[in-house]
MIBA-472110 format. One record per residue (C-alpha): residue number from 1; residue in three letters; chain; x, y, z. Coordinates in steps of 0.2 Angstrom, whole numbers. Layout:
BEGIN
n:res:chain:x:y:z
NUM:ALA:A:X:Y:Z
...
This chain:
BEGIN
n:res:chain:x:y:z
1:MET:A:124:563:491
2:SER:A:118:554:507
3:VAL:A:124:560:524
4:SER:A:129:542:529
5:GLY:A:140:541:513
6:THR:A:148:558:517
7:GLU:A:152:552:535
8:SER:A:159:536:529
9:ARG:A:171:544:517
10:THR:A:176:557:530
11:THR:A:179:543:542
12:GLY:A:190:534:529
13:LEU:A:200:550:525
14:LYS:A:202:553:544
15:TYR:A:209:536:547
16:ILE:A:221:538:532
17:LEU:A:227:555:539
18:GLN:A:229:548:557
19:PHE:A:238:533:550
20:THR:A:250:545:541
21:LEU:A:253:555:557
22:PHE:A:257:539:566
23:VAL:A:270:534:553
24:CYS:A:278:551:553
25:THR:A:279:550:572
26:MET:A:286:533:572
27:LEU:A:299:537:559
28:SER:A:305:552:569
29:GLN:A:310:541:583
30:ILE:A:321:529:572
31:PRO:A:339:532:575
32:ALA:A:349:538:561
33:GLN:A:360:523:561
34:ALA:A:344:513:555
35:HIS:A:342:522:539
36:PRO:A:350:514:524
37:ALA:A:353:531:516
38:LEU:A:364:536:530
39:ASP:A:374:519:529
40:MET:A:377:523:511
41:LEU:A:383:541:515
42:SER:A:393:535:529
43:ARG:A:402:522:519
44:PHE:A:405:535:506
45:PHE:A:413:548:517
46:GLU:A:421:537:530
47:ASN:A:431:522:531
48:PRO:A:427:513:547
49:ASP:A:441:500:544
50:SER:A:455:513:541
51:LYS:A:470:514:553
52:SER:A:479:530:559
53:GLU:A:497:532:555
54:PHE:A:511:538:566
55:LYS:A:519:547:552
56:GLN:A:504:558:548
57:TYR:A:504:562:567
58:MET:A:522:568:567
59:GLN:A:519:578:551
60:SER:A:505:588:559
61:PRO:A:509:607:561
62:LEU:A:507:607:579
63:ARG:A:518:592:582
64:GLN:A:531:599:571
65:LYS:A:531:615:581
66:LEU:A:531:606:598
67:SER:A:546:595:593
68:SER:A:556:610:588
69:GLU:A:573:612:596
70:HIS:A:567:629:602
71:ASN:A:554:621:613
72:THR:A:565:618:628
73:ALA:A:563:619:647
74:VAL:A:580:610:652
75:GLU:A:590:625:659
76:SER:A:577:630:672
77:PRO:A:564:616:674
78:THR:A:550:618:686
79:ALA:A:554:608:701
80:ASP:A:536:606:707
81:ASP:A:531:597:690
82:ALA:A:532:578:692
83:SER:A:535:576:673
84:ASN:A:551:586:674
85:TRP:A:558:572:685
86:SER:A:565:556:678
87:GLY:A:556:546:692
88:CYS:A:540:554:687
89:GLN:A:537:560:705
90:VAL:A:543:577:713
91:GLY:A:560:574:721
92:LYS:A:563:557:713
93:GLY:A:577:554:701
94:VAL:A:585:568:691
95:LEU:A:577:585:688
96:ALA:A:580:585:669
97:GLY:A:566:596:663
98:THR:A:557:595:646
99:PHE:A:564:596:628
100:ARG:A:555:595:611
101:ASP:A:539:593:621
102:ILE:A:545:577:629
103:SER:A:547:576:648
104:ALA:A:561:568:657
105:CYS:A:548:556:665
106:ALA:A:543:550:647
107:VAL:A:561:548:641
108:SER:A:565:538:657
109:ALA:A:550:527:655
110:CYS:A:554:524:637
111:TYR:A:573:520:641
112:GLY:A:569:510:657
113:ARG:A:582:521:667
114:ASP:A:584:538:673
115:VAL:A:589:550:659
116:THR:A:602:562:662
117:ILE:A:602:581:661
118:GLU:A:616:580:647
119:GLU:A:605:568:637
120:MET:A:590:580:638
121:LYS:A:600:595:633
122:ASN:A:607:585:617
123:PHE:A:590:577:613
124:SER:A:589:576:594
125:TYR:A:574:576:583
126:LYS:A:576:558:579
127:GLU:A:578:553:597
128:ALA:A:562:563:601
129:GLU:A:553:554:587
130:ALA:A:558:537:594
131:VAL:A:551:542:611
132:ILE:A:535:549:604
133:ASN:A:533:533:593
134:TRP:A:535:523:609
135:ILE:A:521:533:617
136:TRP:A:510:531:602
137:ASN:A:512:513:603
138:GLN:A:507:514:621
139:ILE:A:491:521:618
140:GLY:A:488:510:602
141:GLY:A:487:525:591
142:SER:A:488:514:575
143:LYS:A:472:505:580
144:ILE:A:462:520:581
145:PRO:A:451:521:565
146:ASP:A:452:540:563
147:GLN:A:468:550:561
148:SER:A:461:566:569
149:VAL:A:454:556:584
150:ALA:A:471:548:586
151:ASN:A:480:564:584
152:LEU:A:469:572:598
153:THR:A:471:557:609
154:MET:A:490:558:607
155:HIS:A:490:577:611
156:ILE:A:481:573:627
157:GLN:A:493:559:632
158:MET:A:508:570:628
159:GLN:A:502:585:638
160:TYR:A:494:576:653
161:GLY:A:503:560:653
162:ASN:A:487:551:654
163:ILE:A:471:550:644
164:ARG:A:458:553:658
165:ILE:A:450:566:647
166:VAL:A:447:554:633
167:GLN:A:440:541:645
168:ALA:A:428:555:652
169:ALA:A:422:559:634
170:LEU:A:419:541:630
171:ASN:A:409:540:646
172:ASN:A:398:554:640
173:MET:A:395:544:624
174:GLY:A:389:529:634
175:ALA:A:404:519:639
176:LYS:A:407:514:657
177:LEU:A:425:516:660
178:ARG:A:436:518:675
179:LEU:A:446:535:674
180:SER:A:463:526:675
181:GLY:A:471:537:663
182:ARG:A:479:522:654
183:MET:A:474:515:637
184:ASP:A:468:498:644
185:ARG:A:458:485:633
186:LYS:A:441:492:638
187:THR:A:446:510:634
188:GLN:A:453:505:617
189:GLN:A:438:495:613
190:ALA:A:426:509:617
191:LEU:A:437:521:607
192:VAL:A:437:510:592
193:LYS:A:418:507:593
194:TYR:A:413:525:594
195:CYS:A:425:530:581
196:LYS:A:418:517:569
197:GLU:A:400:523:573
198:ASP:A:404:541:571
199:ALA:A:422:548:571
200:ALA:A:417:566:569
201:ASP:A:406:565:585
202:THR:A:419:556:594
203:PHE:A:432:569:590
204:ASN:A:420:583:595
205:GLN:A:416:574:612
206:ILE:A:435:573:616
207:ARG:A:438:590:610
208:ASN:A:425:598:621
209:GLN:A:431:588:636
210:LEU:A:448:595:633
211:LEU:A:442:612:631
212:ASN:A:433:611:648
213:ALA:A:449:605:656
214:TYR:A:458:620:648
215:LYS:A:446:632:656
216:ARG:A:452:627:673
217:LEU:A:470:631:669
218:ARG:A:480:647:668
219:GLY:A:483:653:651
220:THR:A:466:647:645
221:HIS:A:465:658:630
222:LEU:A:481:652:623
223:TYR:A:477:634:625
224:VAL:A:459:637:618
225:ARG:A:467:646:603
226:ILE:A:478:632:599
227:ILE:A:464:619:600
228:ASN:A:453:630:589
229:LYS:A:467:632:576
230:GLU:A:474:614:576
231:TYR:A:459:604:581
232:PRO:A:443:613:574
233:PRO:A:427:605:577
234:LYS:A:421:592:564
235:ILE:A:404:591:556
236:SER:A:396:574:561
237:LEU:A:387:567:546
238:LYS:A:376:555:557
239:ARG:A:372:568:569
240:TRP:A:367:581:556
241:TYR:A:357:568:547
242:ASN:A:348:562:562
243:ASP:A:343:580:567
244:PHE:A:337:584:549
245:LEU:A:327:568:548
246:GLU:A:319:570:565
247:THR:A:315:588:562
248:SER:A:308:584:545
249:TRP:A:296:570:551
250:ASN:A:291:580:566
251:ASN:A:286:595:555
252:VAL:A:276:583:544
253:GLY:A:268:576:559
254:LEU:A:264:593:567
255:PHE:A:256:599:550
256:TYR:A:245:584:550
257:ALA:A:240:586:568
258:ALA:A:236:605:565
259:PHE:A:227:603:549
260:LEU:A:218:586:552
261:PRO:A:202:594:560
262:LYS:A:201:607:546
263:VAL:A:203:594:532
264:GLU:A:189:584:540
265:ARG:A:177:599:540
266:ALA:A:182:604:522
267:VAL:A:179:586:516
268:LYS:A:162:586:524
269:VAL:A:157:602:516
270:PHE:A:164:596:499
271:TRP:A:155:579:499
272:ALA:A:139:586:507
């Protein structure tokens, strides 16, 4: 076989291998959302048009425990905690404490008047449920496409009286929200958007932000233990698929890059 023929075939094979390497490199850069296979899997495992239900939130084990009549701080409320005051500020209104995980501030805001100490002491489960439902509606819980994200958002609202932690997590995902602490229109749109794109990743982002906030509190281990038990991390299908896909294509690309010179030499010897 002539030298020119061998070189021609070797050059042709080299171009084929280089083109394959180029394709592998480009595919590794395609985001997971662009792959039809991922869209099919997402539709199978997730329903982006679903809505969260208040009833399911109330039936969650943690909410049932927190709404118990044994969870009370009415007899000796902490005076330097603004949520224990009916006016939502230290020294403003009535120091009525907290009962069934609902503060005097929240009850007064719901009722539109200062709640009395007697009312807080005799707060029934049905009355507590009505106030919690009011708070749920304030954050638009039923509009959140994922129940777990809605439950975690509600947990943050109930504990902190605001959702700055949720807003900070959404900003980490690419949103540009003002940390107002309120579920305004932009915050709700961002939360719905990211939930529909990847509910598990949205949940994990909020969860991690909450854990970081807990690390700055006393009793950190207790709070972290509760979150790990009641709100364990989720597996993000899209993130897993994206990482798997990128790793796979990159490995193929590295294989071609490493063995391309050796293949060229072997072909030259074979065709010589």
